[in-house]
C-alpha positions as CSV (number, residue, x, y, z in Angstrom):
1,X,0.0,0.0,0.0
2,X,1.1,3.4,-0.7
3,X,1.9,5.6,2.2
4,X,-0.7,8.0,3.3
5,X,0.2,11.5,3.2
6,X,-1.2,14.1,5.4
7,X,-3.2,16.8,3.7
8,X,-2.1,20.2,4.5
9,X,-4.5,22.6,5.9
10,X,-6.0,25.0,3.4
11,X,-4.6,28.4,3.5
12,X,-5.9,31.6,2.0
13,X,-3.3,33.3,0.1
14,X,-3.1,37.1,-0.1
15,X,-1.1,39.3,-2.1
16,X,2.3,39.7,-0.8
17,X,1.6,37.3,2.1
18,X,3.3,34.1,3.0
19,X,2.4,31.0,1.1
20,X,2.1,32.8,-2.2
21,X,4.9,31.1,-4.2
22,X,5.5,29.2,-7.3
23,X,2.7,26.8,-6.8
24,X,0.0,29.5,-7.0
25,X,1.6,30.9,-10.1
26,X,1.7,27.5,-11.7
27,X,-1.9,26.8,-10.9
28,X,-3.1,30.1,-12.5
29,X,-0.7,30.0,-15.5
30,X,-3.4,28.9,-18.0
31,X,-6.2,31.2,-16.7
32,X,-6.9,34.6,-18.3
33,X,-5.6,37.4,-16.4
34,X,-8.0,38.9,-13.9
35,X,-8.0,42.6,-14.0
36,X,-9.2,44.6,-11.1
37,X,-12.2,46.9,-11.9
38,X,-11.5,50.5,-11.2
39,X,-14.0,52.3,-9.2
40,X,-16.5,54.2,-11.4
41,X,-15.5,57.7,-11.7
42,X,-17.1,60.6,-13.6
43,X,-14.5,61.8,-16.1
44,X,-14.2,65.5,-17.1
45,X,-11.9,67.1,-19.5
46,X,-8.5,67.3,-17.9
47,X,-9.7,65.8,-14.6
48,X,-8.2,62.8,-12.7
49,X,-9.3,59.3,-13.4
50,X,-9.2,59.6,-17.1
51,X,-6.6,57.2,-18.2
52,X,-5.6,54.9,-21.0
53,X,-8.3,52.3,-20.3
54,X,-11.1,54.8,-20.9
55,X,-9.5,56.0,-24.1
56,X,-9.0,52.3,-25.2
57,X,-12.7,51.5,-24.6
58,X,-13.8,54.5,-26.8
59,X,-11.2,54.1,-29.5
60,X,-13.7,52.7,-32.1
61,X,-16.5,55.2,-31.3
62,X,-17.0,58.4,-33.4
63,X,-15.6,61.4,-31.8
64,X,-18.0,63.6,-29.9
65,X,-17.8,67.2,-31.0
66,X,-19.7,70.0,-29.3
67,X,-19.0,72.7,-31.8
68,X,-21.8,73.6,-34.3
69,X,-19.2,74.5,-36.9
70,X,-17.7,71.0,-36.7
71,X,-21.2,69.4,-37.0
72,X,-21.8,71.3,-40.3
73,X,-18.3,70.8,-41.7
74,X,-19.6,68.6,-44.6
75,X,-22.5,70.9,-45.6
76,X,-22.1,73.3,-48.5
77,X,-21.0,76.8,-47.5
78,X,-23.8,79.4,-47.2
79,X,-23.0,82.6,-48.9
80,X,-25.0,85.7,-48.0
81,X,-24.4,87.5,-51.3
82,X,-23.3,85.1,-54.1
83,X,-20.8,86.5,-56.5
84,X,-21.1,85.9,-60.3
85,X,-19.1,82.8,-61.2
86,X,-17.3,82.2,-64.4
87,X,-19.9,79.6,-65.6
88,X,-22.7,82.2,-65.1
89,X,-20.9,84.7,-67.2
90,X,-20.5,82.2,-70.0
91,X,-24.2,81.2,-70.0
92,X,-25.3,84.8,-70.3
93,X,-22.6,86.0,-72.6
94,X,-25.0,86.3,-75.6
95,X,-27.9,87.8,-73.7
96,X,-28.6,91.6,-73.9
97,X,-27.5,93.5,-70.8
98,X,-30.2,94.1,-68.3
99,X,-30.5,97.7,-67.5
100,X,-33.1,99.7,-65.8
101,X,-32.7,102.9,-67.8
102,X,-35.7,103.4,-70.3
103,X,-33.4,105.1,-72.8
104,X,-31.2,102.0,-73.0
105,X,-34.1,99.7,-73.4
106,X,-35.4,101.6,-76.4
107,X,-32.0,102.3,-77.9
108,X,-32.6,100.1,-81.0
109,X,-36.2,101.1,-81.6
110,X,-37.0,103.5,-84.5
111,X,-37.5,107.1,-83.4
112,X,-41.2,107.9,-82.8
113,X,-42.6,111.0,-84.5
114,X,-44.2,113.5,-82.2
115,X,-47.9,113.1,-81.6
116,X,-49.8,115.1,-84.2
117,X,-52.1,117.8,-83.0
118,X,-55.7,116.7,-83.5
119,X,-56.9,120.3,-84.0
120,X,-54.2,120.9,-86.6
121,X,-55.3,117.8,-88.5
122,X,-58.9,118.9,-88.5
123,X,-58.1,122.3,-89.8
124,X,-55.3,121.3,-92.2
125,X,-57.4,121.9,-95.3
126,X,-59.3,125.0,-94.0
127,X,-58.4,128.4,-95.5
128,X,-55.9,130.4,-93.4
129,X,-57.3,132.8,-90.8
130,X,-56.5,136.4,-91.6
131,X,-54.2,138.1,-89.1
132,X,-55.1,141.1,-86.9
133,X,-53.6,143.5,-89.4
134,X,-56.1,142.5,-92.0
135,X,-59.0,142.8,-89.6
136,X,-59.9,146.4,-90.5
137,X,-60.4,145.3,-94.1
138,X,-63.0,142.7,-93.0
139,X,-65.7,145.4,-93.1
140,X,-65.3,145.7,-96.9
141,X,-67.9,143.9,-98.9
142,X,-66.8,140.5,-100.0
143,X,-66.8,139.7,-103.7
144,X,-69.7,137.7,-105.0
145,X,-69.0,133.9,-105.2
146,X,-68.5,132.4,-108.6
147,X,-71.4,130.9,-110.4
148,X,-72.2,127.2,-110.3
149,X,-74.2,126.5,-107.2
150,X,-74.5,122.7,-107.7
151,X,-74.3,120.5,-104.6
152,X,-71.3,122.4,-103.3
153,X,-73.4,125.1,-101.9
154,X,-73.6,128.9,-102.5
155,X,-70.0,129.5,-101.3
156,X,-68.3,127.1,-103.8
157,X,-65.5,128.7,-105.7
158,X,-63.4,127.3,-108.5
159,X,-59.7,127.5,-109.0
160,X,-58.6,129.3,-112.1
161,X,-57.9,127.2,-115.2
162,X,-54.6,125.5,-115.1
163,X,-52.4,123.5,-117.4
164,X,-50.1,122.2,-114.7
165,X,-52.4,119.6,-113.3
166,X,-53.4,119.0,-109.7
167,X,-50.7,117.2,-107.9
168,X,-52.8,116.7,-104.7
169,X,-55.7,114.8,-106.3
170,X,-55.3,112.0,-103.7
171,X,-56.5,114.3,-101.0
172,X,-59.2,116.2,-102.9
173,X,-62.1,114.3,-101.4
174,X,-60.7,114.8,-97.9
175,X,-60.1,118.5,-98.6
176,X,-63.7,118.9,-99.8
177,X,-65.1,117.2,-96.7
178,X,-62.8,119.3,-94.4
179,X,-64.1,122.4,-96.1
180,X,-67.7,121.3,-95.7
181,X,-68.1,120.8,-99.5
182,X,-69.0,117.9,-101.7
183,X,-66.3,116.3,-103.8
184,X,-68.7,116.3,-106.7
185,X,-69.2,119.7,-108.3
186,X,-71.5,120.1,-111.3
187,X,-70.0,122.0,-114.2
188,X,-72.4,124.8,-113.7
189,X,-74.3,127.2,-116.0
190,X,-71.2,128.4,-118.0
191,X,-70.4,124.9,-119.4
192,X,-74.2,124.3,-119.8
193,X,-74.4,127.3,-122.1
194,X,-71.4,126.1,-124.1
195,X,-72.9,122.6,-124.4
196,X,-76.3,124.0,-125.4
197,X,-74.6,126.2,-128.1
198,X,-72.6,123.2,-129.4
199,X,-75.7,121.0,-129.4
200,X,-77.7,123.5,-131.3
201,X,-74.9,124.0,-133.8
202,X,-74.8,120.2,-134.4
203,X,-78.6,120.1,-134.8
204,X,-78.6,123.0,-137.3
205,X,-75.6,121.6,-139.2
206,X,-77.2,118.2,-139.5
207,X,-80.0,119.7,-141.6
208,X,-77.5,120.7,-144.2
209,X,-75.8,117.4,-144.7
210,X,-72.8,115.4,-143.4
211,X,-70.1,117.7,-144.5
212,X,-71.7,120.7,-142.8
213,X,-71.9,118.5,-139.6
214,X,-68.1,117.8,-139.8
215,X,-66.9,121.1,-138.5
216,X,-68.7,121.2,-135.1
217,X,-68.2,117.4,-134.8
218,X,-64.4,117.8,-135.0
219,X,-64.6,120.5,-132.2
220,X,-66.6,118.1,-130.1
221,X,-64.0,115.4,-130.6
222,X,-61.1,117.6,-129.6
223,X,-62.8,118.7,-126.4
224,X,-63.6,115.1,-125.6
225,X,-60.0,113.9,-126.0
226,X,-58.5,116.8,-124.0
227,X,-61.2,116.8,-121.3
228,X,-61.0,113.1,-120.5
229,X,-57.3,113.3,-119.9
230,X,-57.6,116.3,-117.7
231,X,-60.5,114.6,-115.8
232,X,-58.2,111.8,-115.0
233,X,-55.5,114.1,-113.7
234,X,-53.2,113.6,-116.6
235,X,-52.1,116.9,-118.1
236,X,-50.2,117.6,-120.3
237,X,-50.7,114.3,-122.2
238,X,-50.0,115.5,-125.7
239,X,-49.3,112.0,-127.1
240,X,-52.5,110.5,-125.8
241,X,-54.6,113.5,-126.8
242,X,-53.1,113.5,-130.3
243,X,-53.7,109.8,-130.7
244,X,-57.3,110.0,-129.6
245,X,-58.0,113.0,-131.8
246,X,-56.3,111.4,-134.8
247,X,-58.4,108.2,-134.3
248,X,-61.5,110.4,-134.3
249,X,-60.6,112.2,-137.5
250,X,-59.8,108.8,-139.1
251,X,-63.2,107.5,-138.0
252,X,-64.9,110.5,-139.5
253,X,-63.1,110.0,-142.8
254,X,-64.0,106.3,-142.8
255,X,-67.7,107.0,-142.2
256,X,-67.8,109.5,-145.0
257,X,-65.9,107.2,-147.3
258,X,-68.3,104.2,-147.0
259,X,-72.0,103.9,-147.7
260,X,-74.5,104.6,-145.0
261,X,-75.1,101.0,-143.9
262,X,-71.4,100.4,-143.4
263,X,-70.9,103.4,-141.1
264,X,-71.0,101.4,-137.8
265,X,-68.4,98.9,-139.2
266,X,-66.1,101.8,-140.1
267,X,-66.4,103.2,-136.6
268,X,-65.7,99.8,-134.9
269,X,-62.8,99.1,-137.2
270,X,-61.2,102.5,-136.4
271,X,-61.8,101.9,-132.7
272,X,-60.0,98.6,-132.8
273,X,-57.0,100.0,-134.7
274,X,-56.8,102.9,-132.2
275,X,-56.9,100.6,-129.2
276,X,-54.1,98.5,-130.7
277,X,-52.0,101.5,-131.5
278,X,-52.4,102.8,-128.0
279,X,-51.4,99.5,-126.5
280,X,-48.2,99.4,-128.6
281,X,-47.3,102.9,-127.6
282,X,-47.8,102.1,-123.9
283,X,-45.7,99.0,-124.1
284,X,-42.8,101.1,-125.3
285,X,-43.1,103.4,-122.3
286,X,-40.4,103.3,-119.6
287,X,-42.7,104.4,-116.8
288,X,-43.6,102.4,-113.8
289,X,-46.1,99.5,-114.3
290,X,-48.8,101.1,-112.3
291,X,-48.4,104.4,-114.1
292,X,-48.3,102.6,-117.5
293,X,-51.5,100.8,-116.8
294,X,-53.2,104.0,-115.7
295,X,-52.1,105.8,-118.8
296,X,-53.2,102.9,-121.0
297,X,-56.8,102.9,-119.6
298,X,-57.0,106.7,-119.9
299,X,-55.8,106.6,-123.5
300,X,-58.1,103.8,-124.5
301,X,-61.1,105.5,-122.9
302,X,-60.3,108.9,-124.5
303,X,-59.8,107.4,-127.9
304,X,-63.1,105.4,-127.6
305,X,-65.1,108.4,-126.6
306,X,-63.7,110.6,-129.4
307,X,-64.2,107.9,-132.0
308,X,-67.7,107.1,-130.8
309,X,-68.7,110.8,-131.5
310,X,-68.5,109.8,-135.2
311,X,-71.8,108.1,-134.6
312,X,-73.4,111.5,-135.4
313,X,-72.1,111.2,-139.0
314,X,-73.3,107.6,-139.3
315,X,-76.8,108.5,-138.0
316,X,-79.7,110.0,-140.0
317,X,-79.6,113.8,-140.1
318,X,-83.1,114.2,-138.7
319,X,-82.2,111.9,-135.7
320,X,-79.0,114.0,-135.1
321,X,-81.1,117.2,-135.0
322,X,-83.5,115.7,-132.5
323,X,-80.9,114.2,-130.3
324,X,-78.5,117.2,-130.2
325,X,-81.4,119.6,-129.5
326,X,-82.6,117.3,-126.6
327,X,-79.1,117.3,-125.1
328,X,-78.8,121.0,-125.3
329,X,-82.1,121.6,-123.5
330,X,-81.5,118.9,-120.9
331,X,-78.1,120.2,-119.9
332,X,-79.4,123.8,-119.7
333,X,-82.4,122.7,-117.5
334,X,-80.1,120.8,-115.2
335,X,-78.0,123.9,-114.5
336,X,-81.0,125.8,-113.1
337,X,-80.9,126.4,-109.3
338,X,-83.3,123.7,-108.3
339,X,-83.0,120.7,-105.9
340,X,-81.4,117.6,-107.3
341,X,-84.5,115.4,-107.8
342,X,-86.8,118.1,-109.3
343,X,-83.9,119.3,-111.4
344,X,-83.4,115.8,-112.9
345,X,-87.1,115.5,-113.6
346,X,-87.3,118.9,-115.2
347,X,-84.3,118.2,-117.5
348,X,-85.7,114.9,-118.7
349,X,-89.1,116.4,-119.3
350,X,-87.4,119.2,-121.3
351,X,-85.4,116.8,-123.3
352,X,-88.6,114.8,-124.2
353,X,-90.4,118.0,-125.1
354,X,-87.5,119.1,-127.3
355,X,-87.6,115.7,-129.0
356,X,-91.3,116.1,-129.7
357,X,-90.9,119.7,-131.0
358,X,-87.9,119.0,-133.3
359,X,-89.2,115.6,-134.3
360,X,-92.4,117.2,-135.5
361,X,-90.4,119.5,-137.7
362,X,-88.2,116.7,-139.0
363,X,-91.1,114.3,-139.8
364,X,-90.1,111.8,-137.0
365,X,-93.3,112.5,-135.1
366,X,-94.0,110.9,-131.7
367,X,-90.8,108.9,-132.0
368,X,-89.0,112.1,-131.2
369,X,-90.1,112.0,-127.6
370,X,-88.4,108.6,-127.1
371,X,-85.3,109.8,-128.9
372,X,-85.2,113.0,-127.0
373,X,-85.7,111.2,-123.6
374,X,-82.9,108.8,-124.3
375,X,-80.6,111.6,-125.4
376,X,-81.5,113.5,-122.2
377,X,-80.6,110.5,-120.0
378,X,-77.2,110.1,-121.8
379,X,-76.6,113.8,-121.3
380,X,-77.2,113.6,-117.6
381,X,-74.8,110.6,-117.3
382,X,-72.1,112.5,-119.1
383,X,-72.6,115.5,-117.0
384,X,-72.4,113.5,-113.8
385,X,-69.1,111.9,-115.0
386,X,-67.7,115.4,-115.6
387,X,-68.6,116.5,-112.1
388,X,-66.1,114.1,-110.5
389,X,-63.3,116.7,-110.6
390,X,-62.5,118.9,-107.7
391,X,-62.1,121.9,-108.1
392,X,-60.7,122.4,-111.6
393,X,-62.7,124.8,-113.9
394,X,-60.7,123.6,-116.9
395,X,-62.4,120.2,-116.8
396,X,-65.8,121.8,-116.7
397,X,-65.0,123.8,-119.8
398,X,-63.8,120.7,-121.7
399,X,-65.2,117.4,-120.4
400,X,-68.3,119.2,-118.9
401,X,-69.1,120.5,-122.4
402,X,-68.2,117.5,-124.5
403,X,-69.2,114.4,-122.5
404,X,-73.0,115.0,-122.6
405,X,-73.0,115.0,-126.4
406,X,-70.3,112.3,-126.7
407,X,-72.3,109.8,-124.5
408,X,-75.5,110.5,-126.4
409,X,-74.0,109.7,-129.9
410,X,-74.6,105.9,-129.8
411,X,-78.2,106.4,-128.5
412,X,-78.9,108.9,-131.3
413,X,-77.7,106.4,-134.0
414,X,-79.5,103.4,-132.6
415,X,-82.8,105.0,-131.8
416,X,-82.6,107.0,-135.0
417,X,-82.7,103.7,-136.9
418,X,-85.7,102.6,-134.9
419,X,-87.9,105.7,-135.1
420,X,-86.7,107.0,-138.4
């Protein structure tokens, strides 16, 4: 049997006491080291008790910062007044500069004309007001207004005859309205007297034959050619007037050269040739297209009216006497100082009465009333056309005299064949 060893009494070792030797160290060699826990202490910055163990325990924690600037370190900076950057300047390099000055904003606008005075515009076409120096002469009696009452009123006055033309025809209607007048002015009694005299001369010459009728007819054709150009504001127009008058003379010769049934054909043929010649001459013109077209229409119309007057030669002599007398009486009655509607009625009645009277003498009989009435209507139409000029007296002495007779020539020929 093995010997029994006595167990030693247990002893409680203490640090630094007896019995703490190599055996105790050998028994605890494989155990983890036991660390004494430090008494809990409240650390403060710079105070005692804050050692390496506390720093080691918080080594992997994010640092605690108390400063507000450090908390917003990764936020974009806030600028109170942002300054223009280079990229802003590049984006707005081609934009116009923004300014607050009104003069700079309107630098590239066209200059605005000053606002016109409304009172000056309303009185632009009124006659000038005499000055104070001329006031003492106001008591002198004013001269009597020119004749020609018409629709323009008793104060209507005509400008003197002129060959220079009216360069302000575009504003004539506005001028007439500003002056309180009508843009349509009847030729008046002076031209009516000339028309009546020429009409009676045609009526008397027709009784003596075609060759006796030729002289007053040529005068009528010359007045027609010149008056129509002046009525259209084209003066001087020597080439157009000469062409129209030449066509009229050729038509007269053609009518006299052929037999009576072929008179209308001679007139139409001459008219076609005159229109063709006028067209060729206008195509050779170097004027503007608008002016060239305007001249072409005026030339054709003037030539047509002058050539149509040759219808008096182609018509029967008795019909010419009735028609010319009716035109003379109708134009004279229209110039009487009467209201418009009664004046038209009186002139037509006078034309029909003249047709009956002259027709009775020329063995036409009651058919003279129809012929006289038709000639009176044509005369009023021609008179109305001649009234569309403002305020030239030269037109009234040419177109106002010739157009009533020229327009009545086709009616005289046609109705003369019917009632003759």
